[in-house]
C-alpha positions as CSV (number, residue, x, y, z in Angstrom):
1,X,-4.1,25.2,-0.7
2,X,-4.2,22.5,2.0
3,X,-4.3,18.8,1.3
4,X,-6.5,16.7,3.4
5,X,-5.3,13.1,3.5
6,X,-7.8,10.4,4.7
7,X,-5.7,8.0,6.7
8,X,-7.9,6.8,9.5
9,X,-8.9,3.3,8.3
10,X,-7.5,-0.1,9.0
11,X,-7.8,-1.6,5.5
12,X,-9.5,-4.9,6.6
13,X,-9.0,-6.5,3.2
14,X,-5.2,-6.1,3.7
15,X,-5.2,-8.4,6.7
16,X,-3.1,-9.9,8.2
17,X,-0.7,-7.1,7.3
18,X,-2.9,-4.4,8.9
19,X,-3.5,-6.1,12.2
20,X,-0.5,-4.1,13.5
21,X,-0.5,-1.0,11.3
22,X,-2.9,1.1,9.2
23,X,-3.0,0.4,5.5
24,X,-1.4,3.7,4.6
25,X,1.8,2.6,6.5
26,X,2.3,-0.6,4.6
27,X,5.7,-0.4,2.8
28,X,6.0,-0.3,-1.0
29,X,9.5,0.3,-2.5
30,X,10.6,0.6,1.2
31,X,8.5,3.6,2.0
32,X,5.0,3.7,3.5
33,X,2.3,4.1,0.9
34,X,1.4,7.4,2.5
35,X,4.9,8.8,2.1
36,X,4.8,8.2,-1.6
37,X,1.7,10.4,-1.7
38,X,3.2,13.1,0.5
39,X,6.3,13.3,-1.8
40,X,4.2,13.7,-4.9
41,X,2.0,16.4,-3.4
42,X,5.1,18.2,-2.2
43,X,6.4,18.1,-5.8
44,X,3.3,20.1,-7.0
45,X,3.7,22.8,-4.3
46,X,1.5,21.5,-1.4
47,X,3.0,22.6,1.8
48,X,0.2,22.3,4.3
49,X,-1.4,19.0,5.2
50,X,-4.2,17.8,7.4
51,X,-4.0,14.1,8.1
52,X,-7.2,12.4,9.4
53,X,-6.0,9.5,11.5
54,X,-7.6,6.9,13.7
55,X,-6.6,3.3,13.6
56,X,-3.0,3.0,15.0
57,X,-2.7,6.7,14.6
58,X,0.5,6.7,16.7
59,X,2.4,5.1,13.8
60,X,1.4,7.9,11.4
61,X,2.2,10.6,13.9
62,X,5.5,9.1,14.9
63,X,6.7,8.6,11.4
64,X,5.6,12.0,9.9
65,X,5.6,14.1,13.1
66,X,4.8,17.7,11.9
67,X,6.4,17.3,8.5
68,X,9.9,18.8,9.1
69,X,11.6,16.0,7.1
70,X,9.7,17.0,4.0
71,X,9.7,20.8,4.7
72,X,5.9,20.9,5.1
73,X,3.5,21.5,7.9
74,X,1.3,18.6,9.0
75,X,-1.8,18.9,11.3
76,X,-3.7,15.9,12.6
77,X,-7.4,15.3,13.2
78,X,-8.3,12.2,15.0
79,X,-11.4,10.3,13.8
80,X,-12.1,8.2,16.9
81,X,-15.0,6.2,15.4
82,X,-14.7,5.0,11.8
83,X,-18.0,6.5,10.6
84,X,-17.0,7.2,7.0
85,X,-15.2,9.7,4.8
86,X,-17.9,12.4,5.1
87,X,-17.7,12.2,8.9
88,X,-13.9,12.6,8.7
89,X,-14.3,15.8,6.7
90,X,-17.1,17.1,8.9
91,X,-14.5,17.4,11.7
92,X,-12.2,19.8,9.9
93,X,-14.4,22.4,8.4
94,X,-12.7,25.2,10.3
95,X,-9.2,24.0,9.2
96,X,-9.6,23.3,5.5
97,X,-9.9,26.7,4.0
98,X,-12.1,28.0,1.2
99,X,-10.8,25.5,-1.3
100,X,-8.9,22.3,-0.5
101,X,-7.7,19.0,-1.9
102,X,-8.9,15.7,-0.4
103,X,-7.2,12.4,-1.2
104,X,-7.3,8.9,0.1
105,X,-4.1,8.1,2.0
106,X,-3.7,4.7,0.2
107,X,-3.6,6.3,-3.3
108,X,-0.5,6.1,-5.4
109,X,-0.5,8.9,-7.9
110,X,1.9,10.9,-10.0
111,X,2.8,14.5,-9.7
112,X,2.0,15.3,-13.3
113,X,-1.6,14.2,-12.8
114,X,-1.8,16.1,-9.5
115,X,-0.5,19.3,-11.0
116,X,-3.2,19.1,-13.7
117,X,-5.9,18.2,-11.3
118,X,-5.2,21.2,-9.1
119,X,-6.1,23.5,-12.0
120,X,-9.7,22.1,-12.0
121,X,-12.5,24.6,-11.6
122,X,-15.3,24.2,-9.0
123,X,-15.7,20.9,-7.3
124,X,-13.9,18.1,-9.0
125,X,-13.0,14.5,-8.7
126,X,-10.3,12.3,-10.2
127,X,-11.4,9.3,-12.3
128,X,-9.4,6.5,-13.9
129,X,-10.5,4.2,-16.7
130,X,-10.1,0.6,-15.7
131,X,-10.4,-2.6,-17.7
132,X,-12.5,-4.3,-15.0
133,X,-14.6,-2.1,-12.8
134,X,-16.2,-4.8,-10.7
135,X,-15.6,-4.2,-7.0
136,X,-14.8,-0.5,-7.6
137,X,-16.8,2.6,-7.2
138,X,-17.6,4.1,-10.6
139,X,-19.1,7.2,-12.1
140,X,-21.6,8.1,-14.8
141,X,-20.8,11.3,-16.6
142,X,-22.3,13.7,-19.2
143,X,-19.3,15.0,-21.0
144,X,-17.0,16.0,-18.1
145,X,-19.8,16.6,-15.6
146,X,-20.7,14.0,-13.0
147,X,-24.2,12.6,-13.2
148,X,-24.1,9.8,-10.6
149,X,-21.7,7.9,-8.4
150,X,-22.2,4.2,-8.0
151,X,-20.6,2.4,-5.1
152,X,-19.3,-1.2,-5.7
153,X,-21.8,-2.9,-7.9
154,X,-21.9,-6.2,-9.8
155,X,-23.0,-4.4,-13.0
156,X,-21.0,-1.2,-13.2
157,X,-22.5,1.3,-15.7
158,X,-19.0,2.6,-16.8
159,X,-15.3,1.9,-16.5
160,X,-14.5,5.2,-14.9
161,X,-13.3,4.4,-11.4
162,X,-13.6,6.9,-8.5
163,X,-10.0,7.0,-7.2
164,X,-10.6,9.0,-4.0
165,X,-9.1,12.3,-5.3
166,X,-11.3,15.4,-4.8
167,X,-11.1,19.2,-5.0
168,X,-13.8,20.9,-2.9
169,X,-15.1,24.4,-2.2
170,X,-16.9,25.1,1.1
171,X,-20.3,24.1,-0.2
172,X,-19.3,20.5,0.3
173,X,-19.9,21.0,4.0
174,X,-23.5,21.9,3.6
175,X,-24.0,18.6,1.7
176,X,-22.1,16.7,4.3
177,X,-24.4,18.1,7.0
178,X,-27.4,16.6,5.1
179,X,-25.7,13.3,4.3
180,X,-27.6,10.3,5.7
181,X,-25.9,7.1,7.0
182,X,-25.3,4.5,4.3
183,X,-26.3,0.9,4.5
184,X,-22.9,0.2,6.0
185,X,-23.7,2.6,8.8
186,X,-21.2,5.2,7.6
187,X,-21.4,8.8,6.2
188,X,-19.9,8.5,2.7
189,X,-18.3,11.4,0.9
190,X,-19.7,9.9,-2.3
191,X,-23.2,10.4,-1.0
192,X,-22.3,14.0,-0.2
193,X,-21.0,14.6,-3.7
194,X,-24.2,13.1,-5.1
195,X,-26.2,15.6,-3.0
196,X,-24.2,18.5,-4.6
197,X,-25.1,17.3,-8.0
198,X,-28.8,16.9,-7.2
199,X,-28.8,20.5,-5.8
200,X,-27.4,21.9,-9.0
201,X,-23.8,22.3,-8.0
202,X,-21.6,20.9,-10.9
203,X,-18.9,18.4,-10.1
204,X,-16.3,17.9,-12.8
205,X,-14.6,14.6,-13.5
206,X,-11.0,14.8,-14.5
207,X,-9.2,11.8,-16.0
208,X,-6.0,10.7,-14.2
209,X,-3.4,8.8,-16.2
210,X,-1.8,6.8,-13.4
211,X,-3.3,5.1,-10.4
212,X,-2.4,2.0,-8.5
213,X,-5.3,0.2,-6.8
214,X,-4.1,-1.3,-3.5
215,X,-7.0,-3.4,-2.2
216,X,-5.5,-6.7,-1.3
217,X,-2.1,-7.8,0.0
218,X,-0.9,-9.1,-3.4
219,X,-1.5,-5.7,-4.9
220,X,1.5,-4.5,-2.9
221,X,3.7,-6.7,-5.1
222,X,2.4,-5.2,-8.4
223,X,2.9,-1.7,-6.9
224,X,6.4,-2.6,-5.8
225,X,7.3,-3.7,-9.3
226,X,5.9,-0.4,-10.8
227,X,7.6,1.9,-8.3
228,X,11.0,0.2,-8.8
229,X,11.1,0.6,-12.6
230,X,12.9,4.0,-12.4
231,X,15.0,3.2,-9.4
232,X,18.3,5.1,-9.2
233,X,21.4,3.4,-8.0
234,X,22.7,4.3,-4.5
235,X,25.1,2.6,-2.2
236,X,25.4,3.9,1.4
237,X,26.6,0.6,2.8
238,X,29.5,-1.7,2.3
239,X,30.0,-4.3,-0.5
240,X,32.7,-6.9,0.1
241,X,34.9,-8.0,-2.7
242,X,33.4,-10.9,-4.6
243,X,29.8,-9.7,-4.3
244,X,28.2,-8.9,-7.7
245,X,25.7,-6.1,-8.2
246,X,23.8,-5.9,-11.5
247,X,21.4,-3.2,-12.5
248,X,19.9,-0.5,-10.2
249,X,20.3,-1.4,-6.5
250,X,20.0,0.8,-3.5
251,X,21.8,-0.2,-0.3
252,X,21.1,1.7,3.0
253,X,23.4,3.0,5.6
254,X,25.4,0.5,7.7
255,X,24.3,-2.5,5.5
256,X,26.8,-5.1,4.6
257,X,26.7,-7.2,1.4
258,X,28.9,-10.2,1.9
259,X,31.2,-11.9,-0.6
260,X,29.5,-14.3,-3.1
261,X,26.1,-12.4,-3.0
262,X,24.5,-11.8,-6.4
263,X,22.0,-9.0,-6.5
264,X,20.1,-8.2,-9.7
265,X,18.2,-4.9,-9.6
266,X,15.9,-3.2,-9.3
267,X,16.4,-4.0,-5.6
268,X,16.2,-1.9,-2.5
269,X,18.0,-3.0,0.7
270,X,17.3,-0.9,3.8
271,X,19.7,0.3,6.6
272,X,21.5,-2.0,9.0
273,X,21.0,-5.2,6.9
274,X,23.3,-8.2,6.7
275,X,23.1,-9.7,3.3
276,X,24.9,-13.0,2.3
277,X,27.3,-14.6,1.8
278,X,26.3,-16.5,-1.3
279,X,22.7,-15.4,-1.6
280,X,20.7,-14.5,-4.8
281,X,18.4,-11.5,-4.7
282,X,16.4,-11.1,-7.9
283,X,14.6,-8.1,-9.4
284,X,11.6,-6.3,-7.8
285,X,12.6,-7.2,-4.2
286,X,12.6,-4.7,-1.3
287,X,14.2,-5.5,2.0
288,X,13.4,-3.3,5.1
289,X,15.8,-2.1,7.7
290,X,17.5,-4.5,10.1
291,X,17.0,-7.6,8.0
292,X,19.2,-10.6,7.6
293,X,19.3,-12.5,4.2
294,X,21.8,-15.3,4.7
295,X,23.7,-18.0,2.9
296,X,22.1,-20.0,0.2
297,X,18.9,-17.9,0.2
298,X,17.1,-16.9,-3.0
299,X,14.6,-14.0,-3.0
300,X,12.5,-12.9,-5.9
301,X,9.9,-10.2,-6.5
302,X,9.1,-9.9,-2.8
303,X,8.6,-7.5,0.0
304,X,10.5,-8.2,3.3
305,X,9.6,-5.9,6.1
306,X,11.7,-4.5,8.9
307,X,13.6,-6.9,11.2
308,X,12.8,-10.1,9.4
309,X,15.4,-12.9,9.1
310,X,15.7,-15.3,6.1
311,X,19.1,-16.7,7.0
312,X,19.7,-20.3,5.7
313,X,18.9,-22.1,2.5
314,X,15.5,-20.6,1.9
315,X,13.5,-19.8,-1.2
316,X,11.0,-16.9,-1.1
317,X,9.3,-15.8,-4.3
318,X,6.4,-13.4,-5.0
319,X,5.7,-13.0,-1.3
320,X,5.0,-10.4,1.3
321,X,6.9,-11.1,4.6
322,X,5.8,-9.1,7.6
323,X,8.0,-7.5,10.2
324,X,10.2,-9.5,12.7
325,X,9.6,-12.9,11.1
326,X,12.1,-15.7,11.1
327,X,12.3,-18.5,8.6
328,X,14.1,-21.6,9.8
329,X,16.8,-23.3,7.6
330,X,15.4,-25.0,4.6
331,X,12.0,-23.2,4.6
332,X,10.6,-23.1,1.0
333,X,7.7,-21.0,-0.2
334,X,6.0,-22.3,-3.3
335,X,4.8,-19.6,-5.7
336,X,3.4,-21.5,-8.8
337,X,0.6,-24.1,-9.0
338,X,1.3,-27.3,-11.0
339,X,-1.6,-26.4,-13.3
340,X,-0.2,-22.9,-13.9
341,X,-3.6,-21.3,-13.2
342,X,-4.3,-18.1,-11.3
343,X,-4.1,-18.5,-7.6
344,X,-7.3,-18.2,-5.6
345,X,-7.5,-17.1,-1.9
346,X,-10.8,-17.7,-0.1
347,X,-12.6,-17.6,-3.4
348,X,-10.9,-14.4,-4.6
349,X,-9.0,-14.6,-7.9
350,X,-5.7,-12.8,-7.2
351,X,-5.1,-12.3,-10.9
352,X,-1.6,-13.8,-10.4
353,X,-0.2,-17.0,-11.7
354,X,2.7,-16.6,-9.3
355,X,2.0,-15.8,-5.6
356,X,3.8,-17.2,-2.6
357,X,3.0,-16.3,1.0
358,X,1.3,-13.4,2.7
359,X,2.9,-13.5,6.1
360,X,1.9,-11.2,9.1
361,X,4.3,-9.9,11.7
362,X,6.2,-12.1,14.2
363,X,5.8,-15.4,12.4
364,X,8.3,-18.1,13.4
365,X,8.9,-21.0,10.9
366,X,10.8,-24.2,11.9
367,X,13.4,-25.9,9.7
368,X,12.5,-27.6,6.5
369,X,8.9,-26.2,6.5
370,X,7.0,-26.0,3.3
371,X,4.6,-23.1,2.6
372,X,2.1,-23.6,-0.2
373,X,1.1,-21.1,-2.9
374,X,-1.2,-18.4,-1.8
375,X,-0.8,-19.2,1.9
376,X,-1.9,-16.4,4.2
377,X,-0.3,-16.6,7.7
378,X,-1.6,-14.5,10.6
379,X,0.5,-12.7,13.1
380,X,2.4,-14.5,15.9
381,X,1.9,-17.9,14.3
382,X,4.4,-20.8,14.8
383,X,4.9,-23.2,11.9
384,X,6.8,-26.3,13.2
385,X,9.8,-28.1,11.7
386,X,8.9,-30.1,8.6
387,X,5.3,-28.8,8.6
388,X,3.3,-28.0,5.5
389,X,1.3,-24.7,5.7
390,X,-1.6,-24.1,3.3
391,X,-4.7,-21.9,3.0
392,X,-5.5,-19.1,5.5
393,X,-4.0,-19.5,8.9
394,X,-5.5,-17.4,11.8
395,X,-3.2,-15.2,14.0
396,X,-1.5,-16.9,16.9
397,X,-2.0,-20.4,15.4
398,X,0.3,-23.4,15.9
399,X,1.0,-25.7,13.0
400,X,3.2,-28.7,13.8
């Protein structure tokens, strides 16, 4: 069986992190979201993949190539215009085979669930019971049979979320051919599935026990925490005498942990990193390749992407730091409001009492700058010495 992975979209709600990369290539536990999915599918015996790519497709192609690293075969279909999931599938009817798996590329799932799902009969979709279904697509069922799919609605009729996991026979393509454009101007696979139901083809809903919903940038932090829970220890770098490692910590090739550093796992440090001396890296932190975390720096529950530098007397907590950023000496990122209430960003409740900055790529911060809770900083922005940054800052801004 082939697995079709839908990986063509930008993920606009993940901006500014997706201005320079597709959502599926955002790192969680130091791997792209899409790689976690590929690994879980490999574990249940999938060896042939079709990746539908579009936005910044070169990044997916360059990273995965033809699948040799994972001992699989990967084909690519380019969706030049983002016209919806049904439009994406329409382009690969001749490639998919008589029966095939379809999954959103930003889904984080577990192999046990996938193995059970692959045993489903007929056309099937994965569902997950959520505590709050607002903002999610949900389904109405009669026993295990699908009755109706509802796109995001203010009054969801159930708590069974559609997680973007499907098993199809070839009849789905007849439904796709008759699928009209949605109000968003796209051809939605959910509308095609509804057509199947209305034409008398049963679609079975199979409960999934584990699913991480990655809709907003701060969701990456929750996913990072989850995926680090069972982290095995691994040291492929160098640890100087006087550095202290506690708990599960992974250190990549050619990385150096200098004397006086205190690292409390679970923590992942990528390759070619320079860590310390005398820094404190706290649990649930991941640091990408070619990063520098220097003297007097404290990092906590954060994602630091490739090539970023946090070198002198900085505090970064509960934050996502994009690629190739540089924080000047004394830069502090706040992560807790004085009233201890949940942090709101542009009217959206993040659900988090602790949230620092969401920082795009190539952000430069001057010395002694202060970044307030829930600050979103666009790519290529300059924050001047001693400046206070708050709210949502557009890309290429200057704050002095």
